C-alpha positions as CSV (number, residue, x, y, z in Angstrom):
1,X,22.8,107.1,-21.0
2,X,24.2,107.7,-17.6
3,X,22.4,107.3,-14.2
4,X,23.2,107.2,-10.5
5,X,23.4,103.7,-8.9
6,X,23.8,102.4,-5.4
7,X,25.1,98.9,-5.2
8,X,26.8,96.3,-3.0
9,X,30.3,95.0,-3.9
10,X,30.2,91.2,-4.1
11,X,33.8,90.8,-5.5
12,X,36.2,92.3,-8.0
13,X,38.3,91.0,-10.8
14,X,41.4,92.8,-12.2
15,X,40.9,93.9,-15.8
16,X,44.1,95.1,-17.4
17,X,46.5,97.4,-15.6
18,X,44.2,100.1,-14.4
19,X,40.7,98.7,-14.3
20,X,38.6,96.5,-12.1
21,X,35.4,94.6,-12.8
22,X,33.1,95.0,-9.8
23,X,30.6,92.2,-9.5
24,X,27.8,94.1,-7.9
25,X,24.3,93.8,-6.6
26,X,21.8,96.6,-7.0
27,X,18.1,97.2,-6.6
28,X,17.6,98.2,-10.3
29,X,20.1,95.9,-12.1
30,X,20.3,92.8,-9.9
31,X,23.7,91.2,-10.1
32,X,25.8,92.9,-12.7
33,X,29.4,93.5,-13.7
34,X,30.6,97.1,-13.7
35,X,34.0,98.3,-14.8
36,X,35.9,101.1,-13.1
37,X,39.2,102.8,-13.8
38,X,41.4,102.9,-10.7
39,X,44.6,104.9,-10.0
40,X,47.4,104.8,-7.4
41,X,45.3,107.1,-5.2
42,X,42.2,104.9,-5.3
43,X,42.0,103.1,-2.0
44,X,41.7,99.3,-2.3
45,X,39.4,99.4,0.8
46,X,36.7,101.0,-1.3
47,X,36.1,97.6,-3.0
48,X,36.0,95.3,0.0
49,X,33.2,92.7,-0.1
50,X,29.8,93.9,1.0
51,X,30.8,97.6,0.8
52,X,27.8,99.7,-0.2
53,X,28.8,102.2,-2.8
54,X,27.2,104.8,-5.0
55,X,28.4,106.1,-8.3
56,X,27.4,107.1,-11.9
57,X,26.9,104.4,-14.4
58,X,27.3,104.8,-18.2
59,X,25.5,102.2,-20.3
60,X,27.4,100.5,-23.1
61,X,25.1,99.1,-25.8
62,X,28.0,97.0,-27.1
63,X,28.9,95.3,-23.8
64,X,27.3,93.8,-20.8
65,X,30.0,95.6,-18.7
66,X,28.9,99.2,-18.0
67,X,31.4,101.8,-16.8
68,X,31.0,103.3,-13.3
69,X,32.8,106.3,-11.9
70,X,32.5,108.9,-9.1
71,X,32.4,106.2,-6.5
72,X,32.0,106.8,-2.8
73,X,30.9,104.8,0.2
74,X,27.3,105.1,1.3
75,X,28.3,104.0,4.8
76,X,31.8,103.3,6.3
77,X,30.9,99.9,7.9
78,X,33.4,100.6,10.6
79,X,31.8,97.9,12.9
80,X,32.8,95.3,10.2
81,X,36.1,96.7,9.0
82,X,37.5,97.0,12.6
83,X,36.9,93.3,13.3
84,X,38.9,90.7,11.5
85,X,36.3,88.0,12.2
86,X,33.4,90.1,10.8
87,X,35.6,90.9,7.8
88,X,36.1,87.2,7.2
89,X,32.4,86.5,7.5
90,X,31.7,89.1,4.7
91,X,33.8,86.9,2.3
92,X,31.4,84.1,2.9
93,X,28.2,86.2,2.7
94,X,29.3,88.0,-0.5
95,X,30.3,84.8,-2.2
96,X,26.9,83.2,-1.4
97,X,25.1,86.2,-2.9
98,X,27.4,86.1,-6.0
99,X,26.8,82.3,-6.5
100,X,23.1,82.2,-5.7
101,X,22.0,85.1,-7.9
102,X,22.0,84.9,-11.6
103,X,23.7,87.6,-13.7
104,X,21.2,90.2,-14.8
105,X,18.3,88.7,-12.9
106,X,16.5,91.2,-10.6
107,X,15.1,89.5,-7.5
108,X,12.6,92.0,-6.0
109,X,13.3,92.9,-2.4
110,X,16.7,91.1,-2.2
111,X,18.8,94.2,-2.5
112,X,17.0,96.0,0.3
113,X,17.1,92.9,2.5
114,X,20.9,92.5,1.8
115,X,21.6,96.1,2.8
116,X,19.6,95.7,6.0
117,X,21.6,92.5,6.8
118,X,24.9,94.2,6.2
119,X,24.0,97.1,8.4
120,X,22.8,94.7,11.1
121,X,26.1,92.8,11.1
122,X,28.0,96.1,11.2
123,X,26.0,97.2,14.2
124,X,26.2,94.0,16.3
125,X,28.7,94.4,19.2
126,X,28.5,90.8,20.5
127,X,26.7,87.5,20.1
128,X,27.0,87.4,16.3
129,X,28.7,84.0,15.7
130,X,25.4,82.6,14.5
131,X,24.9,85.4,12.0
132,X,25.9,83.4,8.9
133,X,23.3,80.8,9.7
134,X,20.5,83.4,10.1
135,X,21.7,85.1,7.0
136,X,21.3,81.9,4.9
137,X,17.8,81.3,6.3
138,X,16.7,84.9,5.7
139,X,18.2,84.8,2.3
140,X,16.1,81.8,1.4
141,X,13.0,83.8,2.5
142,X,14.1,86.8,0.5
143,X,14.3,84.6,-2.6
144,X,10.8,83.4,-1.9
145,X,11.5,79.9,-0.7
146,X,9.8,80.5,2.8
147,X,11.9,77.8,4.5
148,X,9.9,75.5,6.8
149,X,10.8,72.6,9.1
150,X,9.5,70.1,6.5
151,X,11.0,71.9,3.5
152,X,14.5,71.9,5.1
153,X,14.3,68.4,6.6
154,X,15.7,66.5,3.5
155,X,18.9,68.6,3.7
156,X,19.4,68.9,7.5
157,X,20.8,65.5,8.4
158,X,21.3,65.3,12.1
159,X,20.9,69.1,12.5
160,X,17.1,69.4,12.0
161,X,16.4,70.1,15.6
162,X,18.9,73.0,15.7
163,X,17.7,74.4,12.4
164,X,14.2,74.2,13.8
165,X,15.3,76.3,16.7
166,X,16.4,79.0,14.3
167,X,13.1,78.9,12.4
168,X,11.2,79.4,15.6
169,X,13.3,82.1,17.0
170,X,13.5,85.9,16.6
171,X,16.7,87.3,15.2
172,X,17.9,88.3,18.7
173,X,17.0,84.8,20.1
174,X,18.7,83.0,17.3
175,X,22.0,84.8,18.0
176,X,22.0,83.2,21.4
177,X,21.4,79.6,20.4
178,X,24.3,77.6,21.8
179,X,26.2,75.7,19.1
180,X,29.7,74.3,18.7
181,X,31.8,75.5,15.9
182,X,31.4,72.1,14.2
183,X,27.6,72.3,14.4
184,X,27.6,75.8,12.9
185,X,29.7,74.5,10.0
186,X,27.4,71.5,9.4
187,X,24.2,73.7,9.5
188,X,25.7,76.2,7.1
189,X,26.6,73.4,4.7
190,X,23.1,72.0,5.0
191,X,21.5,75.4,4.2
192,X,23.8,75.9,1.3
193,X,22.6,72.6,-0.2
194,X,19.0,73.8,0.5
195,X,19.5,77.0,-1.4
196,X,21.4,75.2,-4.2
197,X,18.4,72.9,-4.7
198,X,15.9,75.7,-5.0
199,X,18.0,78.0,-7.2
200,X,19.3,75.2,-9.3
201,X,22.7,76.8,-9.2
202,X,25.9,75.1,-8.1
203,X,27.0,76.7,-4.8
204,X,30.7,75.8,-4.5
205,X,31.5,78.3,-1.8
206,X,35.2,78.3,-1.4
207,X,35.1,80.7,1.6
208,X,33.2,78.0,3.6
209,X,36.5,76.6,4.7
210,X,37.5,80.1,6.0
211,X,34.2,80.4,7.8
212,X,34.9,77.0,9.5
213,X,38.1,78.5,10.9
214,X,36.1,81.5,12.3
215,X,33.6,79.0,13.8
216,X,36.4,77.4,15.7
217,X,37.2,80.6,17.5
């Protein structure tokens, strides 16, 4: 059985000499591994984290890895790809999605929320340094946790007041909350622990260190 599928690239793993496993997130299949054959003319940029692609999937009854072909980008995400700091942020966001979503589990509404978040980051021209914090809070809501002041308090440490400001602010207002790079890192770490507690999945986010470097800029 073959069918069209739109999905977000979370990461890729090389599989043999000419194939890649795409760790993807889609509306219909949730987080799932897809295998694609690549050639010398296949642009590596097609598989960058958080790219939104569409292609044709062929189910394999003998494997959890389904083949995908005919890939193309749904949107070019030029606002992200032309900014090295935004590109770096996508490494963090995609790893969070990969670690916090179970393979094969379909979380209703998460895909559409993720696409909206990606397009929002792509379109922001300034004042987006707080975006990863807002992303983590909104991701919690998309997963059904409905983060509140009291719910987050056990994980917030000395940053409860600042996190409370995000909870009380609109998206636009939250982008303007003044924070040092160190505070942004601390808050991101606190929110990861919050998500880890509720998903019961270990969130060892390696790209958090890279994000800390971005926060220092």
